[in-house]
N, C-alpha and C positions, 0 to 999 in steps of 0.2 A: 685292658683292651689291646688287641693286636691288629696290625695292618698287614696285608699281603706285601711281599717284598717288591712286587712290580707296581704297587699302588702309588699313584702320584701323591695322594693325600698322605700316605705313610712317609714317603721320602721328604715331603715338605715339613711335616710335623717333627720328624726326627732331626732335621737340620735346624729348625728354629729352636727346639728344645736344647740342642747341644750348644748353639752359638748365642742366640739372642737371649735365652733365658738366663744364662750365666751372667751376661753383661748387664742386663737390667737389674738382677738381684744385687750385683756388686755395686752398681752406681747410684741406685735410687736414693739410699740414705745419705750419700755423700753430697750430691748436688742439688736435691730437690729444695732444701731449705734455703740454699744460697741463691737459687735462680727464681724461686716462686714470686718474690716481691717484684723483681724487675720485669718478669714476664707479664705479671698482672697489670702493671702500669703501662707496659707497651700495648697490651690488648685493649686497655681502656682508651688509649689514644687512637688506636686503629678503629675501634668501634665508633668513636666520635666522628672520625673521618668517613667511615662507612655510612653512618647515619646521614651525614650531609650529602654523600653521593646518592644514597637511596632517595632522599627528598627530591633531588634534582631529577633523578630518573623517573620518579613517580609523576612529577609535574610534566616532564617531557612526554611521558606516556599519554597524559591527558591530551596534549597537543596532537600527537600521532593519531590517537583514537578519534579526535574531533575531525581531523582531515578525512578519515575513512567514513565517518558519519555524514559529513557534508556531501560526499559523493552521492549517497542515497537521497539526501534532502534536495539535491539539484536534479535528480532523475525526473524526466518529463512525465513518464507513466505514473510514478509515485505521486507527483504533485497533482496530477489530474485526479487520481483516486482520492487524495486528501481533500481537494477542492470540492469534490462531489460527495464526500462522506461515504465512499464505497469501502466499508470496513473489511470485508473479506479480501479485497485486492490489496488494501493497506497491510493487513496481517501477512499475506503471501509475500509482498515485497520486503517486509521486515524480516520474515523467516529466511528468504533467499539471500538478502544482503547480509543479514546477521551471520549466516553460515559461512559466507565468503570472508568476512572480516573477524570471525571468532566471537561475535557478540551472542550472548545467551539470552538477551532480553531486548525487546524492541517495543517502544511505546510511542503512540502519536497523541499529542495533547493539543486541543484546540486553543484558540486565542484567549478563551475564557478560563483556561486552566483545567478543563475537563478531559479526562482520559477517554479518547474516542476509539482507540484500537490498541491492543497489546498482544504480544505473543505468549505471555504468561500472566496468570492472575496472581497479583501480589497485594492483597488488600491491606496487609499490615504496612507495606511500604507507602501506599497512597494515603494512609491515615496518619503517617508519622509527621512530626513537626519538621524533621529534616527535609522531607519531600516538599512540604509547603515552602520552606525556605529556598529550596532549589527553584521552584516555580517563580518565587519572587525575584530570585537572581536572574532567571531567564527573561522576566519582563523588563529588566533594566539593562540587560546586556545581550549581545548577539549570540554569545556562546557561554554556557555555564557547565561546570563539571564539579561533581561531588562524589565522595565515596560513602555509601550508606549501607547500614546493616539492617536487614529485614527478612522475615520469614525463614529464619534459620541459616541465612547466608549473608554475603555482602557483595555489593556491586560497585564497580566504577561507572558512574553514570555520566554521560556526555550529552548535553542538549544543544541543538542548533535550531535556528528558525527555519520554517518552510515558507517560501514565498511563491505566490502564484497569481500575479507578480507581487501583490501586497502580502504581508505576512498573514498566514491563515492558521498558524499554530507552531508547535515545536516538535521536532523529532528527537526523542531521547533513546539512546542505545546504552545497554548495560553490559559490561564486561565482568564476568564473574571473578571475584577475588577468591581464588581457589589454590589448590596445591600447585597447579601448573604455573600460576603467577608467582607463587612463593619460590618455586624452583628456578624460574627465570630470574628473579631478583637475586637469588643466591649466586647464580652464574655471573651476574653483573657486579655484585658487591663483594663476592668472595666470602660471604658470611651466611650462616643459616638464618632463614627468615620465617617468622610466624606472624599471622594476623589474628588479633585477639580483640574481643569486646567484652563487655560486662553483661551478665544475665542476672539482674538484681545486684547483689554484692559479690557474685561469684564470677570469676573470669571464665570465658568460654573461647576455645580455640576454633577459629573459622577455617584456617588453612595454614599449612606449614610445610617447609622443605625437610623437616626432621625425619629420621627413621621412625617407624611405627611405635617402638617401645618408648622412645624419648617423647614423642608427641603425646602419648597417653598420660605421661606424668607431668606434662607442662602446666596444665590448668591448676592441679593441686599445688605445684611448686610456686606458681604466681600468687595464689591465694595466701600462701604462707609468707612469701617474701614481700608482697605489696610494694613493688618497685615504683619509684617516682621518676618523673621526666627529668632529663638532663643529667642523669648519673647512672653509672653501671652498677648492676646488682648481681649477686652470685645466685646461681641456681644449680640444683643437682637433679639431673634427669637420667633415669635408667643407669645409675651408677657412674655417670660422667659429670664432672664439674664444669660448668659453663659460666661465662659472663655475658650479660645481656644489657642492651640499651634500647629504650623504647623511643618511637617517633609517632606522635599523634597525627592521625590523618585529618585533614580539613580543620586545623586549628586546635588550640590548646584545650578547648572545652569538649572536644570530640571524645566519645567513649570508645571509638574504634581506633586501634593503634597497631603499629607494626613493631615487632621485636627483632633486633639484629643480635645474633648470638655467635659466640666463638668458644670453642672448647679450650678450657685452661689446661686440661690434662694433655691434650694433643700438643699444645704450645710448649709445655714443659718437657715433653718426651725427648726432643732433640738435645736438650741441654744435659741430659743424663749421660750422654756419650762424651761430654767435654771434660770430664774430670781427668786431670793430668795423671793422678795416681793409678788410673786404670789403663794407661797406655799399653802396658805389657799384655794385659788381658785382652784388649782390643786387637793386639797383634795376633795373639793366638786365635781369636775369633775370626780374624780376617783370613788366616791361613786355613782354618777349618772351612770357611765359606768358599774359599777358592777351590779347595779339594772337592767340596760338595758340588760346586758349579761344574767342575771338570767331569764329575761322575754323572751329573744329570744332563749335561749339555746335549749328548747324543739322543737321549730319550725324551727330552722335554723341549729344548730351545728350538730345534729344527721343526718339529710338528707345530709348536706354538707360532713360529714365524709364518708357517704355511696357513694356519688358521687365521692369523692376523691379516694376511693378504686376502684370504677368502672373505673375511668380514668386511674389509674395505671395499672389495668388489661388490659384495651384496649391498652395502650402503650406497654405492653408486648406481644401483639398479640393474646390475648384470647378474642374472640368475641362471645362466646357461651352462656354467662349468661345474661339474660334479666334484665334490670334496672327497678325495680318496686317500684316507690315512688308515692303514691297516695296523691296528694296535688294540690290545685288550685292556689297557688302563683307561683312566679317566679322559686322557687326551683323545683316545680313539672313540670313546662314547660321545665326547663333545663334538668331534668331527662328524659323526653320523647324525647327531641331533641337529647340527648346523646345516648339514646337507638336506635333511628333511624339512627344516625350517625354511630354507631358501626356495624349495619346491612349493611349499604351501603359500609362501608370500607371493611367489610369481602367479599362482592360480588365483589367490585372493585379489591381487592387484588387477588381474585381467577381468575378474567379475565386477570389481568396483568401477573400473573404467567403463565397462559395458553398461552397467546400471546408471552411471552418471550421464551417459550419452544416449540412452534409449528409453522409450516409454515402457513402463512395467506391463501395461495391459496388452498392447498390440505388438511389442517388440520392435516397433519402428523407431527411427531416429527421433529424438525429442527436439525441442526448440533450440537448445544450445548447439547440438550437432548440426541441425539444419542451417543455423546461422553460420557455423564454421564451414560447412560444405558450400554454402552460397558465397562466402567470401573467397574460397578457393576457385569457384566457378567464375566469379567476376575477374579475378586475377588472370585466369587462363584465357578468358574471352578478350581481355584487354591486350594480353600478350600476343594472342594468335589472331586477333581482329575478327571475331565473329559474334553473332548475337544469340541470345537464348531467352527463354520465357519462364516466369514463375507463376504458379497458380495457387490460390488459397480457396479451399473448399469448406463450406459450413453445411452441416446436416440439418435440414429444416425439421422443425417439430421434434427435435430430440428431447427437449424437456417434456413434451407431451408423451413421448414414448416411455421415458423414465417414470413419469407420474402414473401412466395408465398400466404398463406392464411390469414395472419394477426395474431397479437398477441392474439386476442380473441380465435382463433382456437388453437393456441399454448397452451393457458391456459387450454382449454377443454381437450386437449391431455394429459397434465400433470395430471389433475384431474382424468381422466379415467385410466391412467397408475397407479396412486397411488391406485385407487380402485381395479384394477386387482391384484396388488401385495398384498394388504391386504387380498383379497379373497383367495389367494393361501397360505398364511402363517398361522401358528398356533397361538393361543392366546399368547403363551409364547414368540414368536418371535417378532422382531421389524422391521418395515419398516419406514424409515425416508427420507425426502428430504433434501439433503445437500445444494441445491441451483441450479439454472438454471435447467438443465435436468439430474442432477445427483441424484440417489436414492441409499440408503444404507440399507442393510439387515443384521440383526443379527439372525443367525439360531442357536438357543439354542440347546445344546446337539446333534449337527449334525456333524458327522465325515466328513472329507474332501471328501471321495469318495461319500457319500450320497449327500453332497452339490453339487458336480459336476453333479450327476444324476439329482438333482433338477433343476439346471441351464439349463441342456439340455431340461428338460420338460417345462421350462418357455416359450419356443418358441410358443407352442400351445396357451398359455394364452396371451402373450403380442403382438404377431405379427398380429392377425386379425385386419383388417382396422376398423377405427372409422368412423361411418356415422354421418355427421353433415351438416344440411341444404342442403341435397342432394349430398354432397361431401363425398368421401371415402378417408380418410387419412390413408395411409399405415404406419406401424411402423416397425422399426428395432432397434436393440440395441447391445451394446457391454458390456461385463461383465469382471470384475476383481475379483478374488477369493483369499482369504488368510485365513489360519486356525490357531487357537490357540491349542496347543502351538508350532506346527511345525514351523511356520513362524515368530511368535513374541509372547512375553509374557507380553506385556503391550499394553494398548489401543491405544496410539498414534502411536506406531510402526505398530500395526495391521491395523489401518486405512491407514497409509502411504503405506504399502505394498499392500493392496488391490487397492489403487489408482495407484501404479506403475504397477500392473498387468493389470488394466484397460487401462493405457497408452499404454502398450505393445499390448493389444488386438486391440486398435484403430490404432496403427502404423502398425501392421501386417495385418489389415483388417480381423481378425478372430473374431468369435462371442464371445468366452470366452477364458480366459487364467488364469491359476492358477499361483500364484506368484512363481517364481523360486529363490531359495536361491542364494544370491550373487548379485541380481539385484539392491540392495541398492548401492553397489559399482559402478555399471554402472550408476545409477542415479546421484550419487555424481560426477562421472567423467563428465557427461553431464553438471551439474551445474557449475563445475569448468571450463569447456570450455568457458562458457558464462562469468562467473565472472572474469576469469583470462586473458581474451584476451587483455585488455588494458595493463596490466602489462607485458604480454608476448611480445607485440610489442615494449614496451619501454625498456625491460631488456635484449633483445637479445635471448630469448627463441625461437623465430621464426627466421627462416632463409630461404633463397632461394637456391634451387639446380637448375642446368640448364642442359637440355638434348638437344643435337644438332639434327637438321634436315640436311640432305645432299641431294644434287641433284643426282638422280640416273644416269643421263647421264654422268656427269663429276666428281662426288664425291665431289664437292665443298661444304664446310660447308655453310649452308644457313641461318638457324635461330637457336636461343637458346630459348627453351620453359622454362619459369620460373615456377617452382614447389615448393610450400611452404612445409616446414618441421617444426615440433614443438616437441621440447624436453622439456617435463614438469618436473619441479623439484620434483614433487611427483609421477607422473605416468610414467616417462620416455618418450621414443619415442611414439608419438601418430600418427597413420597413418592418412593421409588426409581424407580418407573415414570416419573416426570416428568423426572428429571435423567439417568438412565442412558441413555435413548435419545438425548437431546441431546448428551451427551458422546461417544456412539458416532458420531453423524453428524458432529461437529466434529473427530473424530480425537484427542480428549483422554482417552478411556476408559482408555488404557494407564497414564496417571499414576495414575488412581484405583485400578486393579487392583493396581499395585505398592504403593500406600499401604495398601490393605486387606490384602494379603499380609504386608507387613512388620509392620503393627500387630497382626494376628491371631497371627502367629508369636511376637512378643514376649509377648503375653498368654498364649499357651499355655505358653511357658517359665516365666512367673511362676506359673501354676497348678501346673506340674510341680514347681517348687521348693517349693511348699506341700503336696506330696503328692497332688495331684489329677491322675490320669493320664487325660487326655481327648484325643482326636484332633480334628483340624480338618477342616471342609469349607469350601472357598472357591470362589466362582463365577467363571468366566471368560466374557468376552464373545466375540462373533464376531470382533471386531477383534483381540482378544488372540491368537486362533489364527493370525493372519496375521503375527505377530511372531516371527521366527526367533531372536531373542536372548532370548525369554522364559524358556526353560529355564535358561539360564546365570544369569539374574538370580535366579530362584527358588533355585537350588542355592547361590548365593553367600549369599543371605539366611539359608538354613537352616544353612550352615556357620558364619556369625557367631553364630547363636543356639544352636548345638550341638543341633539338633533333627533327627531322622531324617526322610527324605522319606516313609517308609512311614506316618508319623503324619499325613500331609496328603492329603486327597481333593480333587481338582479337579473341579468340576461344570461340564459343558458341555451346552448345549441342542443337540438333534439338528439344528435348523434352522441353528445357527451353523456346523456342519461343512459344510453344503451350500453356503455361499458360495463356497468354494474347496476342494473336497474333498481334492485332492492335497496342497496346502500344509498344510491343517488336519491331515490324517492324519499327515503327516511330523512336525509339531510335537507332536502327541499321542504319536506313537511315541517321540520323544526324551524327552518328559516321563515316559512309562512306563519307559523305560530308566533314567532317573534315580532311579526308585524310587517315584514318586508313584502313588497309587491314582486311577483316573479313573472318573467317574460321568456317565451321560447324564441330564441334568435335564429335567423336564417331558416325559418320554417319553409318546408318544401324540398330541402336538399338532403334531409336525413332519411332514416329508414324506420321511424317509429310507426307503430300501428295506431289505429283510432282507439283501440282498447288501451294502449299504453298512454296515449294522449289524455284519455279520460281520467287516468289515475293521477296525472301530474297536478299538483296544487298550484296552478298558474292562473294569472288573471289577464294575460296578454299574449298575442301571437305577433311576431314581426315577420312579414312576408319578405323573403330574400330578394335582394335587388335584381337578381338575374331574371325575375319575372316582371319587374317594374320598369327597367331601363328602356325597353323597346315598346312600351304600351303606346299604341297608335289609335286603336278604335275598339268599339265594343265587340267586334266579331272575331278578332284574332285569337290564337290559342292562348297566349299569355293572359289576355283579358278574361277568357273563360276560366282559366285556372285561378286568377286573382279573385274574380267574382265568387267562384265556388268556395274558395278558402275563407273569404269574408263571411259568407253565409254560414259555413260550417262553424267558424269561430263564434259568431253571434248565437248560433243555435246552442253552443256549449256554454254560453254566458261569458264569453271572453271578448275583450277589446282587441282591436287590430291596428297595428302600425305598419305602414309600408315604407321600406327604406329604398334608397336609390331613386328618389323623385327628382328628376332633373329637367322636366319640361312642363309648361303650363297644361299641355294636353293630358299628361299623366295625372297632374293635380286634379283637374276637373273630372277626369274619368273615375279616379279613386273616390272623389267626393260623391259622384253619382252612384257608385257601388255601395256607399254607406260606410266606407273605411273611416275609422275614427281619427287617426293621426298620420302625419307624414314626416319623413326625414330624408334629406338629400341635398345635393348641391344647389337645387333651385332655391331652397330656403337659405342655406349657408353651408360652406365647407367647415370641417373641424377647425376651431380657432383656439389660440392660446387663451389663457384665463382672462387677461386684461382686454384682449380683443373681443372675446365673447361677452364680457361685461359691457363693453362699449356698444355691441350689437343689441344687447337687451335694453340698454338705456335708450338707444335710438328708436327701437320698436315702441317702448313705453311712451316716449315723448312725442311720437308721431300719432298713430291711431290706436296704439295699444294692442295691435294685432298684426299678423303677417298674412296678407291676402293676395291672391293672384286673380287678376281680372280675366274674365272670359274672353276668349279669342274672338 
């Protein structure tokens, strides 16, 4: 084989063959046997030290990773999603935070040890004994860390508790035990590192810092050598002799181990040059090397120095200077390749930065860039002492658009909405897409009043229909507005308060709302309702009061309606209207319903044991009627308490049935078949038709108190409505209870109308269980009934 005279490869090979080849051939036999034993002993000592360093570094990595994981565990949005069981939001948070800290796996485990959300499906991991041992360790400690092999790989798992504020589960993040980690450990220990486990009786290499050829031969070499812990073993990999020492991860019984290796051949090489008898030959070699260096200096060293400086500049992020080395040899080719590489890196970096900061669909700034620009806007406004406004816009009925016309149409709508917003804003303003159908505007140097006028004018821009493939898609929107510095003086609070205002606009079905001072407290109260429910049920913050129903004909106490009360340790007494709606929206109302049912049934059993025969009335929410397992739960609770279903009346508002009439009626029918009495509560305030009413398997109507409170005489409008309702109900074979009875006049008027039962403050306000029991005993010991004398 020949090489061109101007070839760098040819020059280097000729020099090495002439100088180093002669030296190695002459010295190998002389010094190898003398030095091999000492070098091996030295390497074994160094490997022992390196193994200790590796163990400390690996443990320290657990600590560092745990600190990163605790950041996500403390994140407010993540804890809220975990508390509400919002799996998609949990997975999104795990993906986002995992990307930032280099975690390839994110798992949220509830307090019972069940995996509720994960970024990857690893069934073999969850089924392993090691995973169960880690969960057991988490139950006993605040933080647990293990290194486990599963599903063809290995993970450094770090688990920390998630509190909201009580512990609701654990966040487990996994960091891949891969080649990158092996290379990192090699850089820190100065030794080649490989991570190995056993697949049956055969070693399997999970990750290694070794070259490809050596890595391919590692597993067979380990199978032949069968190294033991605590001692160095010889391996031959790809023609190279190495010494290795193993360190078992997570204890001596672990099948997963790390190997630290050092080349014996490389360690022996320097000693070959120490043979005194070859000094003369080394001198000749040195002279030849000097002559060769002088020959190559002009052609190699100067261009290489320039390439080194260029590489340093590129590494520092400066891609603007062209690398200009005119040469036909390998140095010239390298210079041109390096110049092309820096241009491509610059372009790729520009694209990556743009993609990281902009929404893929609309090309608008994303949440990260919007937050960054908002922080800059706040600093400018503080420095120059002016105000500005932020606006958050939500496209109404966007899910309906997606479901009806398809996601392609939904994407077109979002793109068009983004274009319309950009067209209306000034160059200094910002419009961003936060995600989904949420857009965010920063209106620079725009006072709140001007911003509200601007939002009012947006209707003409945003609401015109979008024509697509012959279809006209109508748009509507809701807007939340917050101003700096009136509502907040930092970017995070400003975005949060604009979001709260948007939430209020959607809840009240208004087009736009400006943030009201103090709504943060209301928002925190709503979050506390969701997060504190479990604690409240367990700690006695929740209690039941009971309000009696009596028969209008004879005054006999008939039923006790169970009404929940909550005295919060921070907020004091919270009216049911405040927390019932929040729990329904968050999907947690079912837990409260079951607690109320179980508590009321136990109390009823206690009264019956003391000779007080009283039936129960318990309210069901709209969400409860969508739960197909509700009847089975109620029947099981009654069976445990030995209480007949006929002694329980379940009250349902007519509007609750209208959410999903078919499913609700099916659940009501099953409850009726189980023996429960069913009552329509707040009758007259909903929107059900008579046909719908006829289908309901109920036995009672409760006339809403709004028609009863002001009953004065037989001729007023309320009286006519009440009389007609009673006649209608009796015509359908239903009994009637009037709630809100507070005056004797109303009592006697209802009795004259033929109403069956009454409930209200005239009879008794809702009472705690012991006070209600005392009231029952007093009625029983007096006349046995509650009657109101005629005026």
